[in-house]
Every structure is written in C-alpha cells, then in structure tokens.
ZADO-1210 file (C-alpha; in nm, 4 decimals, padded with zeros to 6 digits):
<atoms>
<atom x="00.0003" y="00.0007" z="-00.0005" code="MET" pos="1"/>
<atom x="00.1554" y="00.3306" z="-00.1166" code="ASN" pos="2"/>
<atom x="00.0689" y="00.6279" z="00.0970" code="ARG" pos="3"/>
<atom x="00.2359" y="00.8921" z="-00.1211" code="CYS" pos="4"/>
<atom x="00.3445" y="00.9007" z="-00.4784" code="GLU" pos="5"/>
<atom x="00.7183" y="00.9408" z="-00.5183" code="GLN" pos="6"/>
<atom x="00.6793" y="01.0938" z="-00.8643" code="GLY" pos="7"/>
<atom x="00.4952" y="01.3929" z="-00.7248" code="VAL" pos="8"/>
<atom x="00.7752" y="01.5033" z="-00.4908" code="SER" pos="9"/>
<atom x="01.0327" y="01.4662" z="-00.7691" code="PHE" pos="10"/>
<atom x="00.8201" y="01.6839" z="-01.0007" code="ARG" pos="11"/>
<atom x="00.7856" y="01.9438" z="-00.7291" code="HIS" pos="12"/>
<atom x="01.1617" y="01.9489" z="-00.6775" code="LEU" pos="13"/>
<atom x="01.2237" y="02.0001" z="-01.0509" code="ILE" pos="14"/>
<atom x="00.9639" y="02.2786" z="-01.0628" code="ALA" pos="15"/>
<atom x="01.1177" y="02.4518" z="-00.7605" code="LEU" pos="16"/>
<atom x="01.4696" y="02.4361" z="-00.9110" code="CYS" pos="17"/>
<atom x="01.3404" y="02.5808" z="-01.2378" code="THR" pos="18"/>
<atom x="01.1635" y="02.8603" z="-01.0515" code="LEU" pos="19"/>
<atom x="01.4749" y="02.9481" z="-00.8473" code="VAL" pos="20"/>
<atom x="01.6976" y="02.9450" z="-01.1564" code="ALA" pos="21"/>
<atom x="01.4540" y="03.1734" z="-01.3386" code="GLY" pos="22"/>
<atom x="01.4409" y="03.4153" z="-01.0445" code="ALA" pos="23"/>
<atom x="01.8188" y="03.4171" z="-01.0194" code="ALA" pos="24"/>
<atom x="01.8478" y="03.5316" z="-01.3826" code="THR" pos="25"/>
<atom x="01.5981" y="03.8121" z="-01.3221" code="LEU" pos="26"/>
<atom x="01.7790" y="03.9479" z="-01.0181" code="PHE" pos="27"/>
<atom x="02.1378" y="03.8823" z="-01.1266" code="ALA" pos="28"/>
<atom x="02.3829" y="04.1667" z="-01.0687" code="SER" pos="29"/>
<atom x="02.5560" y="04.3330" z="-01.3586" code="ASP" pos="30"/>
<atom x="02.8784" y="04.1304" z="-01.3778" code="ALA" pos="31"/>
<atom x="03.0763" y="04.2227" z="-01.6853" code="ARG" pos="32"/>
<atom x="03.3986" y="04.0508" z="-01.7774" code="ALA" pos="33"/>
<atom x="03.5243" y="04.3611" z="-01.9560" code="GLN" pos="34"/>
<atom x="03.4808" y="04.6066" z="-01.6667" code="ALA" pos="35"/>
<atom x="03.7505" y="04.8736" z="-01.6574" code="VAL" pos="36"/>
<atom x="03.9412" y="04.8521" z="-01.3246" code="PRO" pos="37"/>
<atom x="03.9803" y="05.1666" z="-01.1150" code="VAL" pos="38"/>
<atom x="04.3495" y="05.2566" z="-01.1000" code="PRO" pos="39"/>
<atom x="04.5011" y="05.2163" z="-00.7546" code="GLN" pos="40"/>
<atom x="04.8255" y="05.3954" z="-00.8424" code="THR" pos="41"/>
<atom x="04.9312" y="05.7070" z="-01.0228" code="GLN" pos="42"/>
<atom x="05.1540" y="05.5768" z="-01.2991" code="ASN" pos="43"/>
<atom x="05.4826" y="05.7581" z="-01.2567" code="GLU" pos="44"/>
<atom x="05.6664" y="05.4587" z="-01.3956" code="ALA" pos="45"/>
<atom x="05.6043" y="05.6042" z="-01.7398" code="ALA" pos="46"/>
<atom x="05.8319" y="05.8926" z="-01.6376" code="ALA" pos="47"/>
<atom x="06.1007" y="05.6524" z="-01.5214" code="GLY" pos="48"/>
<atom x="05.9881" y="05.6090" z="-01.1611" code="GLY" pos="49"/>
<atom x="05.7864" y="05.3830" z="-00.9333" code="ARG" pos="50"/>
<atom x="05.4126" y="05.3488" z="-00.8967" code="ASN" pos="51"/>
<atom x="05.2732" y="05.5292" z="-00.5908" code="PHE" pos="52"/>
<atom x="04.9282" y="05.4830" z="-00.4412" code="PRO" pos="53"/>
<atom x="04.6508" y="05.7267" z="-00.5314" code="VAL" pos="54"/>
<atom x="04.6361" y="06.0043" z="-00.2732" code="GLY" pos="55"/>
<atom x="05.0108" y="06.0079" z="-00.2199" code="THR" pos="56"/>
<atom x="05.1376" y="06.3564" z="-00.1334" code="LEU" pos="57"/>
<atom x="05.4674" y="06.5265" z="-00.2084" code="ARG" pos="58"/>
<atom x="05.6731" y="06.7230" z="00.0402" code="GLY" pos="59"/>
<atom x="06.0169" y="06.8052" z="00.1774" code="LYS" pos="60"/>
<atom x="06.1084" y="06.5803" z="00.4694" code="LEU" pos="61"/>
<atom x="06.3636" y="06.6412" z="00.7431" code="VAL" pos="62"/>
<atom x="06.3952" y="06.3832" z="01.0206" code="VAL" pos="63"/>
<atom x="06.4766" y="06.5824" z="01.3334" code="THR" pos="64"/>
<atom x="06.4671" y="06.3166" z="01.6046" code="ASN" pos="65"/>
<atom x="06.2698" y="06.0071" z="01.5052" code="ALA" pos="66"/>
<atom x="05.9709" y="05.9811" z="01.5180" code="PRO" pos="67"/>
<atom x="05.9601" y="06.3636" z="01.5059" code="ASP" pos="68"/>
<atom x="05.9947" y="06.5021" z="01.1520" code="ILE" pos="69"/>
<atom x="05.9353" y="06.8223" z="00.9605" code="GLN" pos="70"/>
<atom x="05.7251" y="06.8157" z="00.6445" code="LEU" pos="71"/>
<atom x="05.7423" y="07.1329" z="00.4392" code="ASP" pos="72"/>
<atom x="05.8745" y="07.3181" z="00.7446" code="GLY" pos="73"/>
<atom x="05.5887" y="07.2081" z="00.9727" code="GLN" pos="74"/>
<atom x="05.6412" y="06.9781" z="01.2689" code="ALA" pos="75"/>
<atom x="05.4916" y="06.6316" z="01.2118" code="ASP" pos="76"/>
<atom x="05.5368" y="06.2762" z="01.3332" code="ARG" pos="77"/>
<atom x="05.6010" y="05.9304" z="01.1883" code="LEU" pos="78"/>
<atom x="05.3452" y="05.6641" z="01.2784" code="SER" pos="79"/>
<atom x="05.4530" y="05.3560" z="01.4693" code="PRO" pos="80"/>
<atom x="05.5884" y="05.1136" z="01.2127" code="GLY" pos="81"/>
<atom x="05.6327" y="05.3814" z="00.9468" code="ALA" pos="82"/>
<atom x="05.8355" y="05.2705" z="00.6437" code="ARG" pos="83"/>
<atom x="06.0839" y="05.4936" z="00.4619" code="ILE" pos="84"/>
<atom x="06.1980" y="05.3647" z="00.1222" code="ARG" pos="85"/>
<atom x="06.5154" y="05.4730" z="-00.0533" code="SER" pos="86"/>
<atom x="06.5314" y="05.5517" z="-00.4286" code="PRO" pos="87"/>
<atom x="06.6423" y="05.1893" z="-00.4727" code="GLN" pos="88"/>
<atom x="06.3221" y="05.0822" z="-00.2874" code="HIS" pos="89"/>
<atom x="06.5130" y="04.9561" z="00.0162" code="MET" pos="90"/>
<atom x="06.4105" y="05.0304" z="00.3736" code="LEU" pos="91"/>
<atom x="06.5905" y="05.3238" z="00.5349" code="VAL" pos="92"/>
<atom x="06.6091" y="05.3744" z="00.9102" code="MET" pos="93"/>
<atom x="06.5124" y="05.7295" z="01.0215" code="PRO" pos="94"/>
<atom x="06.8421" y="05.7688" z="01.2112" code="ALA" pos="95"/>
<atom x="07.0333" y="05.7210" z="00.8850" code="ALA" pos="96"/>
<atom x="06.8765" y="06.0294" z="00.7276" code="ILE" pos="97"/>
<atom x="06.8543" y="06.2588" z="01.0301" code="THR" pos="98"/>
<atom x="06.9080" y="06.6226" z="00.9329" code="GLY" pos="99"/>
<atom x="06.8890" y="06.5639" z="00.5571" code="GLN" pos="100"/>
<atom x="06.6428" y="06.7685" z="00.3501" code="ASN" pos="101"/>
<atom x="06.4801" y="06.5180" z="00.1124" code="LEU" pos="102"/>
<atom x="06.2080" y="06.5440" z="-00.1506" code="LEU" pos="103"/>
<atom x="05.9615" y="06.2609" z="-00.0796" code="VAL" pos="104"/>
<atom x="05.6216" y="06.1206" z="-00.1555" code="ASN" pos="105"/>
<atom x="05.4248" y="06.0171" z="00.1540" code="TYR" pos="106"/>
<atom x="05.0948" y="05.8827" z="00.2804" code="THR" pos="107"/>
<atom x="04.9174" y="05.9315" z="00.6101" code="ARG" pos="108"/>
<atom x="04.7320" y="05.6857" z="00.8332" code="ASP" pos="109"/>
<atom x="04.3884" y="05.7314" z="00.9896" code="ALA" pos="110"/>
<atom x="04.5348" y="05.9233" z="01.2843" code="ALA" pos="111"/>
<atom x="04.7017" y="06.1732" z="01.0521" code="GLY" pos="112"/>
<atom x="05.0569" y="06.0462" z="01.1143" code="LEU" pos="113"/>
<atom x="05.2995" y="05.9878" z="00.8261" code="VAL" pos="114"/>
<atom x="05.2886" y="05.6148" z="00.7444" code="ARG" pos="115"/>
<atom x="05.4759" y="05.5519" z="00.4195" code="GLU" pos="116"/>
<atom x="05.7622" y="05.7620" z="00.2785" code="VAL" pos="117"/>
<atom x="05.9395" y="05.7209" z="-00.0551" code="TRP" pos="118"/>
<atom x="06.2600" y="05.9174" z="-00.1166" code="ILE" pos="119"/>
<atom x="06.2402" y="06.0305" z="-00.4779" code="LEU" pos="120"/>
<atom x="06.4851" y="05.9818" z="-00.7630" code="THR" pos="121"/>
<atom x="06.5530" y="06.2793" z="-00.9912" code="PRO" pos="122"/>
<atom x="06.3171" y="06.1343" z="-01.2561" code="ASP" pos="123"/>
<atom x="06.0383" y="06.0882" z="-01.0005" code="GLU" pos="124"/>
<atom x="06.0949" y="06.4388" z="-00.8674" code="ALA" pos="125"/>
<atom x="06.0365" y="06.5852" z="-01.2150" code="ARG" pos="126"/>
<atom x="05.7021" y="06.3996" z="-01.2527" code="ALA" pos="127"/>
<atom x="05.4005" y="06.6119" z="-01.1565" code="LYS" pos="128"/>
<atom x="05.1918" y="06.4829" z="-00.8651" code="ARG" pos="129"/>
<atom x="04.8172" y="06.5033" z="-00.9077" code="ALA" pos="130"/>
<atom x="04.7622" y="06.5474" z="-00.5359" code="SER" pos="131"/>
<atom x="04.9970" y="06.8406" z="-00.4716" code="VAL" pos="132"/>
<atom x="04.7364" y="07.1154" z="-00.5244" code="GLU" pos="133"/>
<atom x="04.4397" y="06.9216" z="-00.3802" code="LYS" pos="134"/>
<atom x="04.5553" y="06.6838" z="-00.1098" code="PRO" pos="135"/>
<atom x="04.3281" y="06.3867" z="-00.0436" code="LEU" pos="136"/>
<atom x="04.2468" y="06.3841" z="00.3254" code="LEU" pos="137"/>
<atom x="04.5782" y="06.5473" z="00.4138" code="ASN" pos="138"/>
<atom x="04.4417" y="06.6730" z="00.7417" code="PHE" pos="139"/>
<atom x="04.3241" y="06.5530" z="01.0765" code="TRP" pos="140"/>
<atom x="03.9594" y="06.6668" z="01.0914" code="PRO" pos="141"/>
<atom x="03.9207" y="06.6485" z="01.4701" code="PHE" pos="142"/>
<atom x="04.1772" y="06.9161" z="01.5510" code="VAL" pos="143"/>
<atom x="04.0901" y="07.2808" z="01.5078" code="ALA" pos="144"/>
<atom x="04.3249" y="07.5777" z="01.5329" code="ASN" pos="145"/>
<atom x="04.0505" y="07.7890" z="01.6901" code="SER" pos="146"/>
<atom x="03.9347" y="07.7719" z="02.0482" code="GLY" pos="147"/>
<atom x="04.1048" y="07.7367" z="02.3831" code="PRO" pos="148"/>
<atom x="04.4199" y="07.5278" z="02.4072" code="ARG" pos="149"/>
<atom x="04.5934" y="07.3907" z="02.7113" code="ASP" pos="150"/>
<atom x="04.9697" y="07.3932" z="02.6649" code="LEU" pos="151"/>
<atom x="05.0259" y="07.2097" z="02.9914" code="SER" pos="152"/>
<atom x="05.1540" y="07.5236" z="03.1601" code="ASN" pos="153"/>
<atom x="04.8170" y="07.6725" z="03.2660" code="THR" pos="154"/>
<atom x="04.7920" y="07.7098" z="03.6448" code="PRO" pos="155"/>
<atom x="04.5414" y="07.4808" z="03.8079" code="TYR" pos="156"/>
<atom x="04.3180" y="07.7554" z="03.9357" code="ASP" pos="157"/>
<atom x="04.2839" y="07.9005" z="03.5819" code="GLN" pos="158"/>
<atom x="04.1737" y="07.5775" z="03.4170" code="LEU" pos="159"/>
<atom x="03.8123" y="07.5706" z="03.2894" code="PRO" pos="160"/>
<atom x="03.5628" y="07.4150" z="03.5258" code="LYS" pos="161"/>
<atom x="03.2994" y="07.1595" z="03.4282" code="TYR" pos="162"/>
<atom x="02.9996" y="07.3392" z="03.2752" code="GLY" pos="163"/>
<atom x="03.1895" y="07.6622" z="03.2030" code="ASP" pos="164"/>
<atom x="03.1171" y="07.8116" z="02.8619" code="GLN" pos="165"/>
<atom x="03.4204" y="07.8868" z="02.6395" code="PRO" pos="166"/>
<atom x="03.4865" y="08.2562" z="02.6026" code="ARG" pos="167"/>
</atoms>
C-alpha cells in the first residue's frame, strides 16, 4: 500500500529548481567581464619612476629626532611602524637620514601620522603629482586651530571648570 506518490515530490523538486533558476536570472547583478578597473596607483613609472598609491602627497622631509619630523617646514610625526623607502626601494632607518632635507612622496594613516615615505629619484621628482594642489584627506579633521588650548603650563586655578562656557 503506497501512501504517497514518489513521482509527485520529484516533479515538485524540478519545478522549484526551475523557478529558483529563473528568479536568479531576473535578479542577477551586472557582472561584466570587460569592466575597466579603477587605477590604484598614479603611474609615474612612465616617467621613469615607481608606482605610488593614489592620494600620495609630495613634500620636503627632514627627520629631526625620530619619530619627530618636519614636512614642508611644519612639525609632524611618523606613525609607529612607518616605512621609509630609498630611491632603490630599500628600507631606510630614520636615524640614517637625520638632518637631511629630502624630496619625498608620503601617505598618512587614519590618525594623521605619516605612514609611508618614498625618497624620490631625480626622474620621479620631475614628474608632476596630481595630489599636490588638492591633497586627499591630508588633514586631521578632529583638531581645530581655533578655540582654547591647554599647553600644559596653565595654572590649576585658571583651568576651565565643568560646565563653564568657552569665552
């Protein structure tokens, strides 16, 4: 005595697979094999140099006392684990270039510290950087030059109290 037909469940399975396959073709994402990739570097190799990431900035670097540096005459800082690359693409220790004024390309990390530095060859130095005039996130947005500042030499009785309004 057969209680259920086995052919019915097999037909339902085939119908369900066909329905799912049809729905998948209707809602498929646009996946093209010939999509043009977004460049991740600015091609300075054409000018005889290396490829640098997009958003790399150019500046004049002087290592004063690592990790303290000067970029374009302004005091700055290297991030922990920062890498400095020579024109031969070898790692350079900051102590080896202390006091030297070098033309470099550099990137910053999320905290605004200098993360990657490339010392430029003469060919790379002649190549125009796209990010020199309009730096890409070359600032730390949570620090403002306006407003009160504590330089750690304010007497205790002159410090602002909780709930005081800034003047």
